[in-house]
C-alpha positions in Angstrom: -137.4 -113.7 -78.9 -136.0 -117.2 -79.1 -137.6 -118.9 -76.2 -135.6 -122.2 -76.3 -132.3 -120.1 -76.0 -133.7 -117.9 -73.0 -134.9 -120.9 -70.9 -131.7 -123.1 -72.0 -129.7 -120.1 -70.4 -132.1 -119.7 -67.3 -132.0 -123.4 -66.8 -128.3 -123.4 -66.9 -128.1 -120.8 -64.0 -129.8 -123.1 -61.6 -128.8 -126.5 -62.8 -126.0 -126.8 -60.0 -127.7 -124.7 -57.4 -129.9 -126.2 -54.9 -132.1 -124.9 -51.7 -129.8 -126.5 -49.2 -126.3 -128.0 -49.6 -127.5 -131.6 -49.4 -130.7 -133.2 -51.1 -133.6 -131.4 -49.7 -135.7 -134.4 -51.2 -134.3 -136.7 -48.3 -136.6 -134.6 -46.0 -140.0 -135.1 -47.7 -139.3 -138.3 -49.9 -139.2 -135.9 -53.0 -142.9 -135.1 -52.7 -142.7 -132.1 -55.3 -140.9 -134.3 -57.8 -143.7 -136.9 -58.2 -147.2 -137.2 -59.1 -149.5 -138.7 -57.0 -152.7 -140.0 -59.3 -155.3 -139.0 -56.4 -153.8 -135.7 -55.8 -152.0 -134.1 -58.6 -149.5 -131.6 -57.9 -148.5 -129.4 -61.1 -146.3 -126.5 -61.8 -147.0 -123.4 -63.8 -145.1 -122.9 -66.8 -143.5 -119.7 -67.6 -144.8 -118.0 -70.8 -143.6 -120.1 -73.9 -141.6 -122.4 -71.6 -143.4 -125.4 -73.3 -140.6 -125.3 -75.8 -138.3 -126.9 -73.3 -140.6 -129.8 -72.5 -142.6 -130.5 -75.7 -140.7 -133.6 -76.8 -140.5 -135.0 -73.4 -142.7 -137.9 -72.3 -142.3 -137.6 -68.5 -144.6 -134.6 -68.6 -148.2 -133.9 -69.4 -149.7 -130.6 -69.8 -153.1 -128.8 -69.1 -154.4 -125.4 -69.2 -154.8 -123.7 -65.6 -157.2 -121.2 -64.2 -154.5 -118.7 -63.7 -154.4 -115.9 -66.5 -152.0 -113.1 -67.2 -152.4 -110.5 -69.7 -155.7 -112.2 -70.8 -153.7 -115.6 -71.5 -154.0 -118.9 -69.9 -151.1 -120.1 -68.1 -150.2 -123.8 -68.9 -149.6 -126.2 -65.9 -147.1 -129.2 -66.2 -147.6 -132.6 -64.3 -144.8 -135.0 -64.0 -145.9 -138.8 -64.8 -145.0 -140.4 -62.5 -141.4 -138.7 -61.6 -139.5 -135.7 -62.9 -136.4 -136.2 -64.9 -134.2 -133.6 -62.7 -132.3 -132.4 -65.8 -135.6 -131.5 -67.7 -137.6 -129.9 -64.8 -139.3 -126.8 -65.6 -138.0 -123.4 -64.2 -141.1 -123.5 -61.3 -139.2 -126.3 -60.1 -136.1 -125.3 -60.4 -136.6 -122.1 -58.1 -138.9 -123.9 -55.8 -139.6 -122.9 -53.1 -138.3 -119.6 -53.4 -139.9 -117.2 -55.9 -138.8 -114.0 -57.6 -141.7 -111.9 -56.4 -142.5 -108.4 -57.7 -143.9 -106.0 -55.1 -147.1 -103.8 -56.6 -144.5 -101.0 -56.7 -142.5 -103.3 -59.5 -139.6 -104.0 -57.1 -138.1 -107.4 -57.3 -137.6 -109.6 -54.0 -136.7 -113.1 -53.5 -139.2 -114.9 -51.2 -140.0 -118.3 -50.0 -143.2 -119.1 -51.8 -146.4 -119.1 -49.3 -147.8 -121.9 -51.8 -145.0 -124.3 -50.7 -146.6 -124.2 -47.3 -148.3 -127.8 -47.5 -145.8 -129.3 -49.5 -142.2 -128.4 -48.7 -140.5 -129.0 -45.2 -138.2 -125.9 -46.2 -141.1 -123.5 -46.3 -140.7 -122.8 -42.5 -137.1 -121.6 -43.1 -136.1 -117.8 -43.4 -134.7 -116.9 -46.6 -131.3 -116.4 -45.0 -131.1 -120.0 -44.3 -131.2 -121.2 -48.0 -128.0 -121.7 -49.8 -126.7 -118.4 -50.9 -125.9 -119.7 -54.5 -129.4 -120.8 -54.8 -130.9 -117.3 -53.5 -128.4 -115.6 -55.8 -129.5 -117.9 -58.8 -133.0 -117.3 -58.3 -132.4 -113.5 -58.1 -130.4 -113.5 -61.3 -133.3 -115.4 -63.0 -135.7 -112.9 -61.8 -133.8 -110.1 -63.1 -133.7 -111.7 -66.6 -137.5 -112.5 -66.4 -138.2 -109.1 -65.6 -136.2 -107.8 -68.9 -138.9 -109.5 -71.0 -142.7 -108.0 -71.2 -144.5 -111.1 -71.2 -142.3 -113.0 -68.6 -142.5 -109.9 -66.3 -146.1 -109.6 -66.5 -146.4 -113.3 -65.6 -144.2 -112.9 -62.6 -146.3 -109.7 -61.7 -149.7 -111.5 -61.8 -148.1 -114.7 -60.0 -147.1 -112.3 -57.3 -150.7 -111.1 -57.1 -152.0 -114.8 -56.8 -149.0 -115.1 -54.0 -150.5 -112.0 -52.3 -153.9 -113.5 -52.3 -152.5 -116.7 -50.8 -150.7 -114.7 -48.0 -154.1 -113.0 -47.1 -156.1 -116.1 -46.9 -153.4 -117.5 -44.5 -153.5 -114.6 -42.4 -157.1 -115.0 -42.1 -156.5 -118.0 -40.0 -154.0 -116.8 -37.6 
């Protein structure tokens, strides 16, 4: 598979789609799009997505603890600000996520990992832009067609399940 072509297509599908019909960064001072040296926030890269970002000096990479299919996932950090047109897929779909149920069904959800970062986290899924929801769903469908990206989504969905379980312990 030509991953550069694959991710170029997915990026294009989300280029003009945003969570709200206004700049949601105005609500939080773009907290998810800038790095703080004291509290580094990174985003997981999808399998082989680094081909899209390797030649960009506004990102740094590290290996994460998250594994899928016996492989370590890479994490990307902005330094210090993201160039919006180069942002990775995780940023383009944030704060939604193409979640795969244990039985293998695809659902677009508000990502509970956005809880401490994004003011949109509290919104119902229906309060997000329809075009944005549809774009995230389409990207999820495309990711499901490839074995490795499907496995990545499935394992990340289990990580989200763990996050939800830990949140529920405090309620």
